[in-house]
C-alpha positions in Angstrom: 15.1 -161.7 -166.0 15.5 -158.9 -163.4 16.2 -155.3 -164.4 19.7 -155.6 -162.8 20.5 -158.3 -165.3 18.9 -156.4 -168.2 21.0 -153.4 -167.5 24.2 -155.5 -167.1 23.5 -156.8 -170.7 22.7 -153.3 -171.9 26.0 -152.0 -170.6 27.9 -154.9 -172.2 26.1 -153.9 -175.5 27.3 -150.3 -175.1 30.9 -151.4 -174.6 30.6 -153.7 -177.6 29.4 -150.8 -179.7 32.3 -148.7 -178.5 34.9 -151.3 -179.3 33.4 -152.1 -182.7 32.8 -148.5 -183.9 35.7 -146.7 -182.2 37.9 -149.7 -182.9 38.2 -149.0 -186.6 38.2 -145.3 -185.8 41.3 -145.7 -183.7 42.8 -148.1 -186.2 42.7 -145.5 -189.0 44.5 -143.0 -186.7 47.2 -145.6 -185.8 47.8 -146.3 -189.5 48.0 -142.7 -190.6 51.8 -142.5 -190.8 52.1 -146.2 -191.9 49.7 -146.2 -194.9 49.5 -142.5 -195.7 52.4 -141.8 -198.0 51.6 -138.1 -198.6 49.2 -135.5 -197.3 46.6 -136.3 -199.9 46.4 -140.0 -198.8 46.4 -139.0 -195.1 43.5 -136.6 -195.9 41.7 -139.6 -197.6 42.2 -141.7 -194.5 41.0 -138.9 -192.1 38.0 -138.3 -194.4 36.9 -141.9 -194.1 36.2 -141.3 -190.4 35.6 -137.6 -190.5 31.8 -137.7 -190.4 31.6 -140.4 -187.7 34.5 -140.3 -185.3 32.9 -137.9 -182.8 29.7 -139.9 -182.9 31.6 -143.1 -182.2 33.1 -141.6 -179.0 29.6 -141.1 -177.6 29.4 -144.8 -177.0 32.1 -144.4 -174.3 30.1 -141.7 -172.6 26.9 -143.7 -172.8 28.6 -146.9 -171.4 30.1 -145.0 -168.5 26.9 -143.1 -167.9 24.8 -146.2 -167.9 27.2 -147.8 -165.3 26.9 -144.7 -163.2 23.0 -144.7 -163.4 22.4 -148.5 -163.1 25.4 -149.7 -161.0 26.9 -146.7 -159.1 28.9 -149.1 -156.9 30.5 -150.7 -159.9 31.2 -147.3 -161.5 32.8 -145.9 -158.3 35.0 -148.8 -157.5 36.2 -149.4 -161.1 37.0 -145.9 -162.2 38.4 -144.7 -158.9 40.8 -147.7 -159.0 41.8 -147.0 -162.6 41.9 -143.2 -162.4 45.3 -142.7 -163.9 44.7 -144.8 -167.1 41.3 -143.2 -167.5 42.9 -139.7 -167.2 45.4 -140.6 -169.9 42.6 -141.9 -172.2 40.6 -138.7 -171.8 43.6 -136.5 -172.5 44.5 -138.5 -175.6 40.9 -138.2 -176.8 40.9 -134.5 -176.3 44.2 -134.1 -178.2 42.9 -136.3 -181.0 39.8 -134.3 -181.5 41.7 -131.0 -181.5 44.1 -132.4 -184.0 41.4 -133.4 -186.5 40.1 -129.9 -186.4 43.4 -128.0 -186.5 45.6 -130.0 -188.9 44.1 -128.3 -192.0 44.1 -124.8 -190.7 47.7 -123.9 -191.8 49.2 -124.8 -195.2 52.5 -126.0 -193.7 53.9 -129.5 -193.9 55.5 -129.2 -190.5 52.2 -128.0 -189.0 50.3 -131.0 -190.5 53.0 -133.5 -189.4 52.9 -132.3 -185.8 49.1 -132.7 -185.7 49.3 -136.1 -187.4 51.5 -137.2 -184.6 48.9 -136.1 -182.1 46.3 -138.0 -184.0 48.5 -141.1 -184.0 49.3 -140.9 -180.2 45.6 -140.1 -179.5 44.7 -143.3 -181.4 47.2 -145.6 -179.7 46.7 -144.5 -176.1 42.8 -144.8 -175.7 42.5 -148.5 -176.9 45.4 -149.4 -174.6 43.8 -147.7 -171.6 40.3 -148.9 -172.3 41.5 -152.4 -172.8 43.3 -152.2 -169.4 40.2 -150.8 -167.7 37.9 -153.4 -169.1 40.3 -156.3 -168.3 40.5 -155.0 -164.8 36.8 -155.3 -164.3 36.9 -158.8 -165.7 39.9 -160.1 -163.8 39.4 -158.1 -160.6 41.2 -156.0 -158.1 42.4 -156.5 -154.5 39.2 -155.4 -152.7 38.5 -155.6 -149.0 35.2 -156.5 -147.4 34.0 -152.9 -147.9 34.7 -152.9 -151.6 37.7 -150.6 -151.3 40.9 -151.2 -153.3 43.9 -152.4 -151.3 47.3 -151.1 -152.5 48.5 -148.2 -154.6 47.3 -146.4 -157.6 48.8 -148.9 -160.0 47.2 -152.0 -158.7 45.2 -152.3 -162.0 48.5 -152.4 -164.0 49.4 -156.1 -164.2 50.6 -158.4 -166.9 47.1 -159.7 -167.5 45.4 -156.3 -167.7 48.2 -155.1 -170.0 47.5 -158.1 -172.1 43.9 -156.8 -172.3 45.2 -153.4 -173.4 47.3 -155.0 -176.2 44.3 -157.1 -177.2 42.2 -154.0 -177.9 45.1 -152.3 -179.6 45.7 -155.3 -181.9 42.1 -155.6 -182.8 41.8 -151.9 -183.5 44.8 -152.0 -185.8 43.4 -154.8 -187.9 39.8 -153.4 -187.8 41.1 -150.0 -189.0 43.0 -151.6 -191.9 39.9 -153.6 -192.9 37.8 -150.4 -192.7 40.2 -148.5 -195.0 40.1 -151.4 -197.5 36.3 -151.1 -197.4 36.1 -147.3 -197.6 39.0 -146.3 -200.0 39.9 -147.0 -203.6 43.1 -147.3 -205.6 46.6 -147.9 -204.2 45.7 -147.0 -200.6 42.9 -149.6 -200.5 45.2 -152.3 -201.8 47.9 -151.4 -199.2 45.3 -151.4 -196.4 44.0 -154.8 -197.5 47.5 -156.3 -197.7 48.4 -154.8 -194.3 45.3 -156.4 -192.7 46.1 -159.8 -194.2 49.7 -159.7 -192.8 48.8 -158.1 -189.5 45.7 -160.1 -188.5 47.4 -163.4 -187.5 49.8 -161.5 -185.3 47.7 -158.6 -184.0 44.9 -160.8 -182.8 47.2 -163.0 -180.7 46.8 -160.9 -177.5 43.0 -160.9 -177.9 42.8 -164.7 -178.0 45.5 -165.1 -175.3 43.3 -162.9 -173.1 40.2 -164.9 -173.9 42.1 -168.1 -173.0 43.2 -166.7 -169.7 39.7 -165.6 -168.8 38.2 -168.9 -170.0 40.8 -170.8 -167.9 40.1 -168.8 -164.7 36.4 -168.1 -164.8 34.8 -169.5 -168.0 32.0 -172.0 -168.4 31.0 -174.3 -171.3 28.9 -171.7 -173.0 31.6 -169.1 -172.9 33.9 -171.6 -174.5 31.5 -171.8 -177.4 31.6 -168.0 -177.7 35.4 -168.2 -177.7 35.2 -170.7 -180.5 32.9 -168.4 -182.5 35.4 -165.6 -182.1 38.2 -167.8 -183.4 36.2 -169.0 -186.4 35.1 -165.5 -187.2 38.7 -164.3 -187.2 39.7 -167.0 -189.6 36.8 -166.1 -191.8 37.9 -162.5 -191.8 41.4 -163.4 -192.9 40.1 -165.6 -195.7 37.7 -162.9 -196.9 40.5 -160.3 -196.9 42.6 -162.7 -199.1 39.6 -163.2 -201.4 39.2 -159.4 -201.7 35.8 -159.4 -200.0 36.2 -156.2 -197.9 32.6 -155.9 -196.6 32.4 -159.6 -195.5 35.9 -159.3 -193.8 34.8 -156.2 -191.9 31.6 -157.9 -190.8 33.5 -161.0 -189.7 35.8 -158.9 -187.5 32.6 -157.5 -186.0 31.5 -161.0 -185.1 35.0 -161.6 -183.6 34.8 -158.7 -181.2 31.2 -159.4 -180.4 31.9 -163.1 -179.5 35.0 -161.9 -177.5 32.9 -159.4 -175.5 30.3 -162.1 -174.8 33.1 -164.5 -173.6 34.6 -161.9 -171.3 31.5 -160.5 -169.7 29.8 -163.9 -169.7 32.7 -165.2 -167.5 32.3 -162.1 -165.3 28.6 -162.4 -164.5 27.1 -162.2 -161.9 30.1 -160.3 -160.5 30.9 -156.8 -161.8 34.3 -156.5 -160.1 35.9 -159.6 -158.6 38.2 -159.4 -155.6 41.6 -161.0 -156.1 42.0 -161.2 -152.3 38.8 -163.1 -151.3 35.9 -164.0 -153.6 33.5 -163.1 -150.8 34.6 -159.5 -151.3 33.7 -159.4 -155.0 31.2 -156.8 -156.1 28.1 -158.3 -157.8 25.3 -157.1 -160.0 22.9 -157.3 -157.0 25.3 -155.5 -154.6 26.0 -152.5 -156.8 22.7 -151.9 -158.6 20.6 -148.8 -158.1 17.1 -149.0 -156.6 14.3 -150.8 -158.5 12.6 -147.4 -159.1 15.8 -145.9 -160.6 16.3 -148.8 -162.9 12.7 -148.6 -164.0 13.0 -144.9 -164.8 16.2 -145.2 -166.8 14.7 -148.2 -168.6 11.8 -146.0 -169.9 14.3 -143.2 -170.8 16.5 -145.7 -172.7 13.5 -147.2 -174.5 12.7 -143.9 -176.1 16.2 -142.4 -176.5 18.2 -145.4 -177.7 16.3 -146.0 -180.9 16.6 -142.4 -181.9 20.3 -142.4 -181.5 20.7 -145.7 -183.4 18.6 -144.4 -186.3 20.5 -141.2 -186.5 23.9 -142.9 -186.4 22.8 -145.5 -188.9 21.6 -142.8 -191.2 25.0 -141.0 -191.0 26.8 -144.2 -192.0 24.4 -144.7 -194.9 24.9 -141.1 -196.2 28.7 -141.5 -196.1 28.8 -145.1 -197.4 30.7 -144.6 -200.6 34.4 -145.2 -201.2 36.9 -142.3 -201.1 40.0 -141.9 -203.2 42.7 -139.2 -203.8 40.6 -138.0 -206.8 37.9 -136.8 -204.3 40.3 -134.6 -202.3 40.3 -130.9 -203.4 43.5 -128.8 -203.3 44.6 -127.5 -199.9 42.7 -124.4 -198.9 43.4 -122.5 -195.7 42.2 -119.1 -194.5 
């Protein structure tokens, strides 16, 4: 296996980490006005992701940074063609981070409600934008023989890429509800579990519709097997939610998104950005990769840096592993 292929797999792993970890993170923010009946319950919900949300966002930076280092041609063509959706994603992430920090600074219901709206919007927009961007790299753009996009700034916005955005949004919504069922106690936990049970059969429809489209257009036999694993895992997740097995349901949803990512990027390889005008114009792993020396250097850097990051983030989740309820929330205290 060449270093180009190794780094393609590493980048896929980074995107999977982002979708899995930031998926439930966004889902909690989406559900803030739906499941949080009062300020105390909304504080419980925010506290479930409070220690980890900023660490989860690092996976987006690492995924994009790895693309830039290992496949600069892929990075340049994809992100320049999806500049506007990417800008909206970044603005939403900035607003969301500010809202987490500012909502508790003033003891005012109006103040908190306004920042809760920012959290909600900042949790809906990024998965929609990231889903659109990733689906664009899977399904392609109108590229000429020089790898340049033909057409306007909205060439990446099509029905199939919007389906990808809805797929990530739907998964995040269910994943967030399952995470709340795993991390909270009392009435909030039960409402989150019931919401996940009711939402899962509907919210995951766009994801499996996207997988079917990709499999029909570019898939192989082994990617069909991965699609089947995703479908079985989704059914298992629903059954475990019904059986009140929160941890197993959450893990099954993790298998669902992992198998879905394998299906999508497995159908893409060895391209990294197909051309919808002429397959000969498609950007490939070999065409867009950095020099062998660069790939070797970043491999050594990643070999030492990645384990440290994984250990630290795993330790964080372990420390904050216990359930949270309204009884753990102290009275409002502002400067």
